[in-house]
C-alpha positions as CSV (number, residue, x, y, z in Angstrom):
1,X,-15.3,9.5,0.4
2,X,-13.0,10.9,-2.4
3,X,-10.5,12.2,0.2
4,X,-9.7,8.7,1.5
5,X,-7.8,6.0,-0.2
6,X,-7.9,2.4,0.9
7,X,-5.7,-0.3,-0.7
8,X,-5.5,-3.8,0.3
9,X,-3.1,-6.2,-1.4
10,X,-2.9,-9.9,-0.2
11,X,0.3,-11.8,-0.7
12,X,2.2,-15.0,0.4
13,X,5.6,-13.5,1.0
14,X,5.7,-13.9,4.8
15,X,6.5,-11.1,7.2
16,X,10.2,-10.6,6.6
17,X,9.8,-10.2,2.9
18,X,6.7,-8.1,3.2
19,X,8.8,-5.7,5.5
20,X,11.4,-5.4,2.9
21,X,8.9,-4.3,0.3
22,X,7.2,-1.9,2.9
23,X,10.6,-0.3,3.6
24,X,11.4,0.0,-0.1
25,X,8.0,1.7,-0.6
26,X,8.6,4.0,2.4
27,X,12.1,5.0,1.0
28,X,10.5,5.6,-2.5
29,X,7.7,7.9,-1.2
30,X,10.1,9.8,1.0
31,X,12.4,10.4,-1.8
32,X,9.9,11.0,-4.7
33,X,7.0,12.7,-2.7
34,X,8.7,14.3,0.4
35,X,6.8,12.0,2.8
36,X,7.9,11.5,6.4
37,X,7.6,7.8,7.2
38,X,7.9,6.2,10.5
39,X,8.1,2.3,10.8
40,X,6.7,0.7,13.9
41,X,7.7,-2.8,14.1
42,X,5.6,-5.4,15.8
43,X,5.8,-9.1,16.5
44,X,3.1,-10.1,13.9
45,X,2.7,-7.0,11.8
46,X,4.3,-3.5,11.2
47,X,2.8,-0.2,10.8
48,X,4.3,2.3,8.4
49,X,3.0,5.7,9.2
50,X,3.4,8.4,6.5
51,X,2.6,12.1,6.4
52,X,3.4,15.4,4.4
53,X,1.3,18.4,3.9
54,X,-2.0,17.3,2.6
55,X,-1.6,13.6,3.2
56,X,-1.7,11.4,6.2
57,X,-1.9,7.7,6.6
58,X,-0.6,4.4,7.5
59,X,-0.1,1.0,6.1
60,X,-0.3,-2.3,8.0
61,X,2.3,-4.8,6.9
62,X,1.3,-8.4,7.7
63,X,2.7,-11.8,6.7
64,X,-0.2,-12.1,4.2
65,X,-1.4,-8.7,3.3
66,X,-0.7,-4.9,3.0
67,X,-3.5,-2.7,4.2
68,X,-3.0,1.1,3.2
69,X,-5.3,3.9,4.3
70,X,-4.5,7.5,3.5
71,X,-6.6,10.7,4.1
72,X,-6.1,13.6,1.7
73,X,-6.6,17.2,2.3
74,X,-9.1,19.3,0.2
75,X,-6.5,20.2,-2.6
76,X,-5.0,16.6,-3.0
77,X,-8.6,15.2,-2.5
78,X,-9.4,16.3,-5.9
79,X,-6.6,14.2,-7.3
80,X,-7.7,11.1,-5.1
81,X,-8.3,8.7,-7.9
82,X,-5.1,9.6,-9.6
83,X,-3.1,9.2,-6.3
84,X,-4.7,5.9,-5.4
85,X,-3.9,4.5,-8.9
86,X,-0.2,5.7,-8.6
87,X,0.1,3.9,-5.1
88,X,-1.6,0.7,-6.6
89,X,0.9,0.9,-9.5
90,X,3.8,1.1,-7.0
91,X,2.5,-1.9,-4.9
92,X,1.9,-4.0,-8.0
93,X,5.6,-3.3,-9.2
94,X,7.1,-4.1,-5.8
95,X,5.0,-7.2,-5.3
96,X,5.6,-8.2,-8.9
97,X,9.4,-8.0,-8.4
98,X,9.0,-9.9,-5.2
99,X,7.0,-12.5,-6.7
100,X,9.5,-13.1,-9.6
101,X,12.4,-13.2,-7.1
102,X,10.7,-15.9,-5.3
103,X,9.6,-18.0,-8.2
104,X,13.2,-18.4,-9.4
105,X,14.7,-21.7,-8.8
106,X,17.7,-21.4,-6.6
107,X,20.9,-22.5,-8.4
108,X,22.2,-25.7,-7.4
109,X,25.8,-25.7,-6.6
110,X,27.7,-28.9,-7.1
111,X,31.0,-29.6,-5.4
112,X,33.2,-32.2,-6.5
113,X,33.9,-34.7,-3.8
114,X,37.5,-35.5,-3.2
115,X,38.2,-38.9,-1.9
116,X,41.0,-39.0,0.5
117,X,43.0,-42.3,0.8
118,X,43.8,-43.2,4.4
119,X,47.4,-42.6,5.2
120,X,49.5,-45.7,5.9
121,X,51.9,-45.6,8.9
C-alpha cells in the first residue's frame, strides 16, 4: 500500500545507544516537521509514537533493530516514496554517526606514577 511506510534497520548498538538515536530522531521530526512524539520506555524495547495531520505511526526501538511503521493520509500518501526515502536518509545519518563514534578507539590516558619513599621516623 502506497499510504504505508515500513522501515527496518538492524544495528549492534545496544538499547541505551539506540534510545539516544531514537530520541534524537524524535526531536528532529518534532522540530522540522511539526510531529508530536511520545516515547514509551520498556524494559527490552521502547516505542516512539508520532503523529501530525496526515501522518501517524510508531517506531520500535530495540537493542538490535529499529522498526518504523507510518500510515499516511490521502494527501501525504501521494508523496509516500519521497517521505520514506527521507526517513531512511535520516536513519542512515544517525546510525552512521553512531557507528563512527563507536568505532573510534578510546584515548588512552597515561599517568605518571610517583614513587613515594617511606618516611623515616
